[in-house]
N, C-alpha and C positions, 0 to 999 in steps of 0.2 A: 802537651801538641799541637796547641796556637802555634808556639814558635816555631816549631816545626814547619808548621802550614806557612807563616810569615817569610822564616831564610828561603822557603825552596820556591816560592815565590817572588822574591825579591833575585835571586839566581834565576829564575824564567827571564822577568825583565829586563834584567843584566844583560845577558843572551840575544832577545828582541833588539834592545836596541845594538849592538856589534852587530849583527843582521841589518839593522837597518841606518846601522853607521857603513858597514861595508855596499852598503844595493849604494847609498848616494855617492861614499868614493867611486865606485868604478864606473858608475855612468858619467861623473865629470872628469874622471881623466879620460875615457876614454876620445880617440875623435871621430866627428861627425864619419860616415861613409861615403860622403862624397861631398865635396866642400868645390869651390871653381877657385880657379887660380886666379892666384891673387896681382891685374897688375894698374899698372903709373894708368893708364888710357880709360878715359872716364867713358861713364856707360851710357853710352844713348843709344839709341833706339834702332840704330843700322847696327849697333857694335853688341848688340842684343840678340837682332837679327843673324850673324855671320855666327851666333860660338856654335858647338857641338852641340844637341842634345842632351840635357843630365839624365841624371838614370829615374828621375822620378818620371820623365816624359816617355820614356824607354819604356818602364812598367805598365804606366798606360796602356800604353802603344798593345805591351803583348795580354794584358789582361781583358 
């Protein structure tokens, strides 16, 4: 009976490790919901003030 419990616990541990790996893989492979467009111009205060509001700003206004 001890070996049956040991065998089932090992299977359970490997299943948990698989789902943990799948969770980490899924979040490292997805792109962020919003990313700033990459440009070669320097990020000065004037350029940052003229850019459109990003999604975080719109979400804070809506809430």
